[in-house]
C-alpha positions, 0 to 999 in steps of 0.5 A, spaced: 738 151 024 737 151 017 742 155 012 737 159 010 734 160 017 741 162 019 742 167 013 735 170 014 738 171 022 744 174 019 741 179 014 736 181 020 742 182 025 745 186 019 739 191 018 738 192 025 745 194 027 748 196 021 754 191 021 755 192 013 757 199 014 762 197 020 765 191 016 771 195 013 773 199 019 773 192 023 777 189 018 782 194 019 782 194 026 781 187 028 788 184 026 791 189 031 788 187 037 792 182 042 786 177 042 785 176 035 788 169 033 788 171 025 795 175 025 799 175 019 794 173 014 788 178 011 781 177 013 777 173 007 770 173 010 767 177 016 759 176 018 755 177 024 753 171 028 748 175 033 747 183 034 744 186 040 743 193 042 744 193 050 741 200 051 735 203 048 735 206 041 738 213 040 741 212 047 748 216 047 752 213 048 750 207 045 752 200 046 752 194 041 754 187 042 756 183 036 758 176 035 762 176 029 765 170 025 771 172 022 774 166 017 771 161 022 773 164 028 767 167 033 769 173 036 765 177 042 765 185 040 762 191 045 762 197 041 760 204 043 757 209 038 758 216 040 757 223 035 764 225 033 769 227 035 770 222 041 772 225 048 780 226 048 780 220 054 776 215 049 780 217 043 785 211 043 779 207 043 777 209 036 775 204 031 773 208 025 767 213 023 761 210 020 760 213 013 753 210 012 747 206 015 744 207 022 750 210 025 752 214 019 756 220 022 758 217 028 764 214 032 765 207 033 770 205 039 772 199 043 766 200 049 770 197 055 774 203 055 768 207 056 767 208 064 759 209 062 758 203 058 763 199 062 758 201 068 752 199 064 755 192 063 755 191 070 748 193 071 746 188 066 750 183 070 747 185 077 740 184 074 739 177 071 735 176 065 735 176 057 736 181 052 736 178 045 740 173 044 744 174 051 742 171 057 745 174 064 745 170 070 748 171 077 749 167 084 743 169 088 747 168 094 752 173 092 749 180 091 753 185 087 753 192 090 751 198 085 756 204 083 762 200 083 767 204 078 770 200 072 777 200 070 780 196 064 786 191 066 792 192 062 797 187 059 792 181 057 793 177 050 787 173 049 781 176 053 779 183 056 778 184 063 775 190 067 776 191 075 770 194 079 771 198 085 777 193 087 772 188 089 770 184 082 774 183 076 770 181 069 773 177 064 770 178 057 772 172 053 774 175 046 774 168 042 768 164 044 765 157 042 759 153 043 759 150 050 761 152 057 767 155 058 772 152 063 773 158 067 766 158 069 765 151 069 770 149 074 770 155 079 763 154 080 764 146 081 770 148 086 765 153 089 760 148 090 765 143 093 767 148 098 774 149 095 776 156 097 783 156 093 779 159 087 775 165 086 767 163 085 764 166 080 758 171 082 755 173 075 756 171 068 753 172 061 752 168 055 749 167 048 744 163 046 744 161 039 739 157 035 741 150 034 747 149 039 750 150 046 750 157 049 757 160 048 760 163 055 761 170 054 764 173 060 765 171 068 765 176 074 769 174 080 771 177 086 778 181 085 783 179 090 786 186 092 793 186 095 795 179 092 801 178 088 802 175 081 806 168 082 811 169 077 812 176 079 813 174 086 818 169 084 822 174 080 822 179 086 825 173 090 830 171 085 833 177 084 833 179 092 837 172 093 831 170 097 828 163 099 822 161 095 821 154 097 816 155 102 812 159 097 813 153 092 811 148 098 805 152 099 803 152 092 804 145 091 799 144 097 794 149 094 794 146 087 793 139 090 787 141 094 784 144 087 786 137 083 783 133 089 776 138 089 776 137 082 776 130 082 771 129 087 766 134 084 767 132 076 767 125 073 774 122 073 777 116 068 783 111 067 786 112 061 788 104 059 794 102 054 790 104 048 788 111 050 795 112 053 798 110 047 794 115 043 796 120 048 803 119 047 802 119 039 799 126 040 805 128 043 810 125 038 806 129 032 806 135 036 814 134 036 814 132 029 811 139 027 815 143 031 821 140 029 819 142 022 818 149 024 824 150 029 830 147 026 834 148 032 830 142 035 832 137 030 839 134 034 834 133 040 828 130 036 830 122 037 832 123 045 825 127 046 821 122 042 824 117 047 820 120 052 813 119 048 815 112 046 816 110 054 810 113 055 806 109 050 810 103 052 808 103 059 802 099 062 799 098 068 792 099 072 791 106 067 793 113 068 788 117 072 785 123 068 780 128 071 778 135 070 785 140 071 787 147 070 790 146 063 794 152 062 797 152 069 804 156 071 806 161 076 803 167 072 796 163 073 797 163 081 796 169 086 799 170 093 793 173 097 794 178 102 793 173 107 799 169 105 795 163 102 795 161 094 789 162 089 789 159 082 786 163 077 784 163 069 781 156 068 780 157 061 786 152 059 790 154 053 785 158 048 788 156 042 785 149 043 778 147 041 773 148 047 771 141 047 779 138 048 780 143 054 774 140 057 776 133 057 779 129 063 787 129 063 792 127 067 793 132 073 801 131 072 800 136 066 798 142 071 804 140 075 809 140 069 807 147 067 809 149 074 815 146 074 817 149 067 815 155 070 820 155 076 825 153 070 823 159 066 824 164 072 831 161 074 833 162 066 831 169 067 836 170 072 843 172 070 847 168 071 842 162 071 840 159 078 839 152 077 839 150 084 834 155 085 829 152 080 831 145 083 829 147 090 823 150 088 821 144 083 822 139 089 819 143 094 813 144 090 812 136 089 813 135 096 808 140 098 803 137 093 805 130 096 803 132 103 796 133 100 795 127 096 799 122 099 803 121 092 809 125 090 808 127 082 816 124 081 814 117 083 811 117 076 817 119 072 815 116 065 809 120 065 812 127 068 818 127 063 813 126 057 809 132 060 815 136 061 817 134 054 811 136 051 811 142 055 818 144 053 816 143 045 810 147 046 814 153 049 820 152 043 814 153 038 811 159 042 818 163 043 820 161 036 814 165 033 813 170 038 819 171 042 825 169 039 830 172 044 827 167 049 828 161 045 834 159 049 830 158 055 826 152 053 832 150 049 836 148 055 830 144 057 830 141 051 837 139 051 836 136 058 830 132 057 833 129 050 838 126 054 837 118 057 834 118 063 837 115 069 833 111 074 830 116 079 832 116 086 826 116 091 826 118 098 821 115 103 816 120 106 818 123 113 815 121 119 813 128 121 812 132 114 811 139 117 818 138 120 821 137 113 826 142 111 826 146 104 833 146 100 835 153 100 837 156 093 844 160 093 843 168 094 844 171 087 842 178 085 838 179 079 841 182 073 
């Protein structure tokens, strides 16, 4: 699409929807949203990429779908339009009042907080078709009933979700880009492969813009009613002094099942020495950048770099790489009502470019994320419960090995490199967002920077099902 054609398209969208008059209120509102990536800096440019009225003109309330380019990042907005003033229940969702344009004198607000508009969005997903640049699609073998009451899911940071009737959950992606989002692509591939560890998408919608790949905008999946967040479950068990190794072992098996299914369903590669060296170089570069930002890492930089140097120096038949979760931790797992484990949120790290998140990577990256998550849980305890974390880490790896036949600890160089890279990422995140938590990754930084002793490997037992799990000490949660 030429620049001139793109400019004409934007001008048409602006005239049709009145985005120009809405710009001042959006400039003030966007930086306050949890999912907005540009916090801490003023918005210099905002323009409409696409716009669509999801209800007939003149409807009350109206529903306006926008894709906005804000300083180079594309965001999805769903705006409700009503006569002012808003009903009291919608007052917290107010964005502002239009002073001119087609919506002059009306209140503009966040539409996902309006049950009527949220219900309308579900109806669009139930009926495949197109509306302007938007395309709605669904699994024809998984019909969605009508009339499910919506409610927003609170606490999210990078996206927005709605629960419909405790039966389905719709994730609305806020920061979007060209290409299939892994949170749609991977669960669909797993469903086709017969893997039941991940809720299968039943409907989704995307934007088809001229001259590029479609943008995934939202995914509707079954809501696992009665399930427990893995992070919160671990904290409760730790606080009660209860054993969590059986759950960690089962989670290891579930993770391995997902990895095995992804490797079977999607292409895999082997990273040769040059690719492994580039992988290590990227980790080293992230370490150097983080040390400049987090001076507390300086005394440990040389030791941490040693983990990446060891990876770069490693040679062999190649490091297997495949599609993975990409941002796996206990908060991305659910213990379902029947006692099994499910993995959710396959979007990957939202700050990474979508193309990077869709590349094959060593599965040990996911494993390192879970192992670090056990350490995070134990460090939240007063006093610190290292035996609890060690027992859970061992049980998870043992469970993983029961499915794949290979214990992740059998490749200590690769595992250490990914754990170190994850701890460096954590240090940067905590320094920026939660300085009171910086001590958690710093404890791992100190441990991982020390010279590594040769790993002691135990042969697998003859009867894996009879393997006892080490139990953590019973300590109360402070």
